[in-house]
C-alpha positions as CSV (number, residue, x, y, z in Angstrom):
1,M,-8.3,-38.1,1.2
2,T,-6.1,-38.5,4.2
3,P,-5.7,-35.3,6.3
4,L,-2.1,-34.8,5.3
5,E,-3.4,-34.4,1.9
6,I,-6.3,-32.3,2.8
7,A,-3.5,-29.9,4.6
8,A,-1.3,-30.1,1.5
9,R,-4.2,-29.5,-1.0
10,T,-5.4,-26.4,1.2
11,L,-2.2,-25.3,1.9
12,Y,-1.4,-25.1,-2.0
13,W,-4.6,-23.2,-3.2
14,F,-4.3,-20.7,-0.3
15,F,-0.7,-19.7,-2.2
16,L,-2.0,-20.3,-5.5
17,Y,-5.0,-18.3,-5.1
18,G,-3.3,-15.5,-3.1
19,I,-0.7,-15.4,-6.0
20,L,-3.7,-15.0,-8.5
21,G,-5.4,-12.4,-6.5
22,W,-2.2,-10.2,-6.5
23,C,-2.0,-10.4,-10.0
24,V,-6.1,-9.4,-10.2
25,E,-5.0,-6.4,-8.2
26,V,-1.5,-5.3,-10.1
27,I,-3.9,-5.7,-13.5
28,Y,-6.4,-3.4,-11.7
29,A,-4.2,-0.8,-10.6
30,A,-2.2,-0.7,-14.0
31,I,-5.7,0.0,-15.7
32,R,-6.9,2.6,-13.5
33,E,-3.3,4.6,-12.6
34,H,-1.5,3.8,-16.4
35,R,1.4,2.3,-14.0
36,L,2.5,-1.0,-12.4
37,V,2.0,-1.0,-8.8
38,N,2.9,-4.1,-5.9
39,R,-0.3,-4.0,-4.6
40,G,-0.9,-6.3,-1.3
41,F,0.3,-5.6,2.3
42,L,2.9,-8.0,1.8
43,C,6.1,-7.4,-0.2
44,G,5.8,-10.7,-2.3
45,P,3.3,-11.2,-5.0
46,I,0.5,-12.5,-2.9
47,C,-2.4,-10.9,-1.6
48,P,-3.4,-13.4,1.3
49,I,-6.9,-12.1,1.8
50,Y,-7.7,-13.9,-1.5
51,G,-5.9,-17.2,-0.4
52,F,-8.2,-16.9,2.6
53,G,-11.7,-16.3,0.9
54,M,-11.0,-19.2,-1.8
55,V,-10.2,-21.4,0.6
56,G,-13.0,-20.8,2.7
57,L,-15.5,-20.5,0.0
58,L,-14.3,-24.0,-1.3
59,H,-14.8,-25.6,2.4
60,C,-18.1,-24.2,2.6
61,I,-19.4,-25.1,-0.8
62,R,-18.1,-28.7,0.1
63,R,-20.0,-29.1,3.0
64,L,-23.2,-27.4,2.1
65,P,-26.2,-29.9,1.9
66,A,-27.2,-30.4,-1.8
67,D,-27.7,-33.0,-4.6
68,G,-24.8,-32.5,-6.7
69,E,-23.1,-29.2,-7.7
70,P,-24.5,-26.0,-5.5
71,G,-25.9,-23.6,-7.8
72,V,-24.8,-20.2,-9.2
73,V,-27.1,-18.5,-6.6
74,T,-25.8,-20.6,-3.7
75,V,-22.1,-20.0,-4.6
76,F,-23.1,-16.1,-4.8
77,V,-24.6,-15.7,-2.1
78,V,-22.0,-17.6,0.1
79,G,-19.0,-16.3,-1.6
80,M,-20.2,-12.5,-1.4
81,A,-21.0,-13.3,2.3
82,L,-17.7,-15.1,3.5
83,T,-15.5,-12.8,1.4
84,T,-17.5,-9.7,3.0
85,A,-17.2,-10.8,6.2
86,I,-13.0,-11.5,5.6
87,E,-12.6,-7.8,4.3
88,L,-14.1,-6.8,7.1
89,V,-12.6,-8.5,9.8
90,G,-8.8,-8.0,7.8
91,G,-9.6,-4.4,7.5
92,W,-10.6,-4.1,11.2
93,V,-7.6,-6.2,12.4
94,L,-4.5,-4.5,10.6
95,F,-6.1,-1.0,12.1
96,R,-6.0,-2.1,15.2
97,L,-2.3,-3.5,14.6
98,Y,-0.9,-1.1,13.1
99,H,-3.5,2.4,13.5
100,I,-4.1,2.9,9.5
101,R,-6.8,2.2,7.6
102,W,-5.1,0.2,4.5
103,W,-8.1,0.6,2.4
104,D,-11.2,2.8,2.8
105,Y,-14.4,2.9,1.2
106,S,-16.0,5.6,3.3
107,H,-16.7,7.7,0.1
108,L,-19.2,4.6,-1.6
109,K,-22.6,4.5,-0.4
110,G,-23.8,2.0,2.1
111,N,-20.7,1.3,3.3
112,L,-19.8,-0.1,6.9
113,G,-16.8,2.2,8.7
114,G,-15.2,2.4,5.5
115,Y,-13.5,-1.3,5.6
116,I,-16.4,-3.3,3.1
117,C,-19.3,-1.9,0.6
118,P,-22.3,-3.2,-1.0
119,Q,-20.5,-2.6,-4.8
120,F,-17.4,-4.2,-3.7
121,S,-19.6,-7.7,-2.1
122,L,-21.6,-7.8,-5.3
123,L,-18.1,-8.1,-6.9
124,W,-16.6,-10.6,-4.5
125,G,-20.2,-12.6,-5.1
126,L,-19.8,-12.2,-8.7
127,G,-16.0,-12.9,-8.8
128,S,-16.9,-16.2,-6.4
129,V,-19.1,-17.4,-9.3
130,I,-16.8,-16.9,-12.0
131,M,-14.0,-19.1,-9.8
132,V,-16.2,-21.7,-8.5
133,K,-18.1,-22.4,-11.6
134,F,-15.1,-22.1,-14.1
135,V,-11.5,-21.2,-12.7
136,H,-11.3,-23.6,-10.2
137,P,-12.4,-26.7,-12.3
138,L,-10.0,-26.0,-14.8
139,L,-7.2,-25.4,-12.6
140,A,-8.1,-28.7,-10.6
141,G,-7.8,-30.4,-13.3
142,I,-4.1,-29.1,-13.8
143,S,-3.0,-29.5,-10.5
144,A,-4.9,-33.5,-10.2
145,P,-1.2,-34.9,-11.2
146,L,0.0,-33.5,-8.2
147,T,1.4,-35.9,-5.4
148,L,2.2,-35.4,-1.8
149,R,5.8,-35.9,-2.8
150,V,5.4,-32.6,-5.1
151,L,3.3,-30.7,-2.5
152,L,4.9,-31.5,0.6
153,P,8.3,-29.9,-0.6
154,L,6.2,-26.8,-2.7
155,D,4.2,-25.7,0.4
156,G,7.2,-25.9,2.6
157,V,9.0,-23.4,0.3
158,L,6.3,-21.0,0.0
159,L,5.5,-21.4,3.6
160,V,9.1,-20.2,4.5
161,F,9.0,-17.3,2.3
162,F,5.4,-16.6,3.1
163,L,6.2,-16.2,7.1
164,V,9.3,-14.1,6.0
165,D,7.4,-11.8,4.3
166,V,4.7,-11.7,6.9
167,G,7.5,-10.4,9.2
168,V,9.3,-8.3,6.8
169,S,5.9,-6.5,5.7
170,S,4.6,-6.0,9.3
171,A,8.4,-4.3,10.3
172,A,7.6,-2.3,7.5
173,A,4.1,-1.4,8.4
174,I,5.3,-0.7,12.2
175,G,8.2,1.7,10.6
176,L,5.6,3.5,8.4
177,N,3.6,4.5,11.4
178,K,6.6,5.3,13.2
179,R,7.8,7.1,10.0
180,L,4.6,9.5,9.8
181,K,5.1,10.4,13.7
182,E,8.6,11.9,13.2
183,I,7.6,13.7,10.2
184,D,4.3,15.0,12.0
185,E,6.6,15.8,14.9
186,L,9.0,17.9,12.4
187,R,6.3,19.7,10.4
188,A,5.1,20.9,13.6
189,R,8.5,22.0,14.6
190,L,8.8,23.9,11.0
191,R,5.4,25.0,11.3
192,I,6.6,27.0,15.0
193,S,9.2,28.4,13.3
194,S,7.4,29.5,10.2
195,N,5.2,31.6,12.3
196,K,8.2,33.1,13.8
197,L,9.2,34.4,10.3
198,T,5.4,35.5,9.6
199,E,6.0,37.6,12.6
200,V,9.2,39.1,11.9
201,L,8.5,39.8,8.2
202,G,4.6,41.0,8.9
203,T,3.7,39.2,6.0
204,G,1.3,36.1,5.6
205,A,1.4,32.5,7.2
206,M,3.9,30.3,5.1
207,T,3.3,26.7,5.7
208,A,5.9,24.0,6.7
209,D,5.7,22.4,3.3
210,T,6.3,25.9,1.4
211,L,9.2,26.2,3.2
212,L,10.5,23.2,2.5
213,D,11.2,24.2,-1.0
214,E,14.9,25.4,-1.5
215,Q,14.0,28.5,-3.6
216,K,11.1,29.5,-1.5
217,L,13.0,29.1,1.9
218,Q,16.3,30.9,0.8
219,L,13.9,34.0,-0.6
220,A,12.5,34.3,2.9
221,L,15.6,33.9,4.4
222,A,17.0,36.8,2.2
223,R,14.6,38.8,3.6
224,L,15.8,38.7,7.5
225,E,18.6,40.6,6.6
226,S,19.4,43.3,9.1
227,R,16.3,42.4,11.5
228,D,16.4,41.4,14.9
229,N,17.2,38.1,15.9
230,A,18.0,36.9,11.7
231,D,20.8,34.7,12.3
232,A,19.1,33.0,15.3
233,L,15.9,32.4,13.0
234,R,17.9,31.7,10.0
235,A,19.9,29.0,11.6
236,E,16.4,27.6,13.2
237,L,14.5,27.7,9.9
238,T,17.3,26.0,7.6
239,A,18.0,23.2,10.5
240,R,14.2,22.1,10.8
241,A,13.7,22.3,7.2
242,D,16.7,20.4,6.4
243,A,15.7,17.4,8.8
244,L,12.2,17.1,7.5
245,R,13.9,17.3,3.9
246,T,16.4,14.3,5.2
247,K,13.5,12.2,6.8
248,L,11.1,12.6,3.4
249,H,14.3,11.5,1.4
250,A,14.3,8.4,3.6
251,A,11.0,7.8,3.3
252,Y,11.2,8.1,-1.1
253,H,14.2,5.6,-0.6
254,D,12.2,3.3,1.2
255,R,11.5,1.3,-1.7
256,M,10.0,-1.9,0.0
257,G,8.4,0.5,3.3
258,T,7.2,3.3,3.2
259,R,7.1,4.1,-0.5
260,R,5.7,0.9,-1.9
261,L,3.1,0.9,1.0
262,L,1.9,4.2,0.4
263,R,1.7,3.4,-3.7
264,A,0.3,0.0,-2.7
265,F,-2.5,1.8,-1.0
266,P,-3.7,4.9,-2.6
267,K,-7.0,5.3,0.0
268,M,-4.7,4.4,3.3
269,Q,-6.2,6.8,5.8
270,S,-4.3,7.6,9.0
271,P,-6.9,9.2,11.8
272,R,-4.1,10.1,13.6
273,Y,-1.5,11.7,11.0
274,A,-4.4,12.8,8.5
275,E,-2.9,15.8,7.3
276,T,0.7,14.7,7.4
277,L,0.0,11.4,5.4
278,A,-1.2,13.6,2.7
279,S,1.5,15.9,2.6
280,T,4.1,13.1,2.7
281,R,2.1,12.1,-0.3
282,T,2.8,15.1,-2.2
283,A,6.3,15.2,-0.8
284,L,7.2,12.2,-2.3
285,R,5.6,12.5,-5.5
286,H,7.4,15.7,-6.1
287,L,10.6,13.5,-5.3
288,R,9.4,11.2,-7.9
289,Q,9.0,13.8,-10.4
290,L,12.4,15.3,-9.7
291,A,14.2,11.9,-10.1
292,R,12.5,11.7,-13.6
293,N,13.5,15.1,-14.9
294,A,17.3,14.1,-13.8
295,Q,16.9,10.9,-15.3
296,T,15.7,12.8,-18.3
297,A,18.3,15.4,-18.3
298,A,21.1,13.0,-18.2
299,K,19.4,11.2,-20.8
300,E,19.8,14.3,-23.1
301,A,22.9,15.2,-21.9
302,A,24.5,11.9,-23.1
303,D,22.6,11.7,-26.2
304,K,24.0,15.4,-27.2
305,L,27.7,14.0,-26.0
306,R,26.9,10.9,-28.5
307,R,25.6,13.3,-31.4
308,G,29.2,15.3,-30.7
309,E,31.3,12.3,-30.6
310,S,30.1,11.0,-33.9
């Protein structure tokens, strides 16, 4: 093959296996969480780590000095080592760029910094054997008729979409960290107001998250009647609670940014904003449940209306 053909084929396999990897992640998440989730760092249906892993593995296997095809053990060891290294480097680079741990294996024995662990390394090795020995020969046979006249335009279109996706997804990741910082600051201000309320009422401490509940907030405010500085404290609490609600609603409606990333990476960790990240997840689940309840109520009302009309 010419260098151009090698480059075109390599790019083709990168995209194909990146898309297949995304499909595997979605199926895995659907089995575990019983719902469809757009997994992966990028917005589009591709997980680059799988593309890099398979392309790197295929090139390594071809360069091994051996008679005939490499054995199962060789593929297992090389695949396990290579994919584990890619996962380690990828996780570390993403953390350095965005200050967020997108996946975390800290709860598993033998993990290294939470980025990699022996359990998943063994799975990567097993997956490498399945891909190299069974899946790739099948796909290579199907893809063999593709010529440069087909591959070059196809690679070009996919590359443009991929680069745009990288830009959009990077902006979303930066926006997530910025949003967590803003929510953290708002929660801190609301906590100060909550402490003032506790001092005035002489009751137990109320968390900022508790005061986000409109009914509980109004109940607490009602108890301020005839207290000193009641009007000022009422205005302060209401303003700060409303500001935090507004920010959380914005995160909920950011379907391609904050909301998608939190769903795609359920094990995501933020060393800077650990408590705020957990609180934001809880708040978004609450908002999602409220939206579902509203949809159910609207559907029931529509059904009753139809039955009444009939």
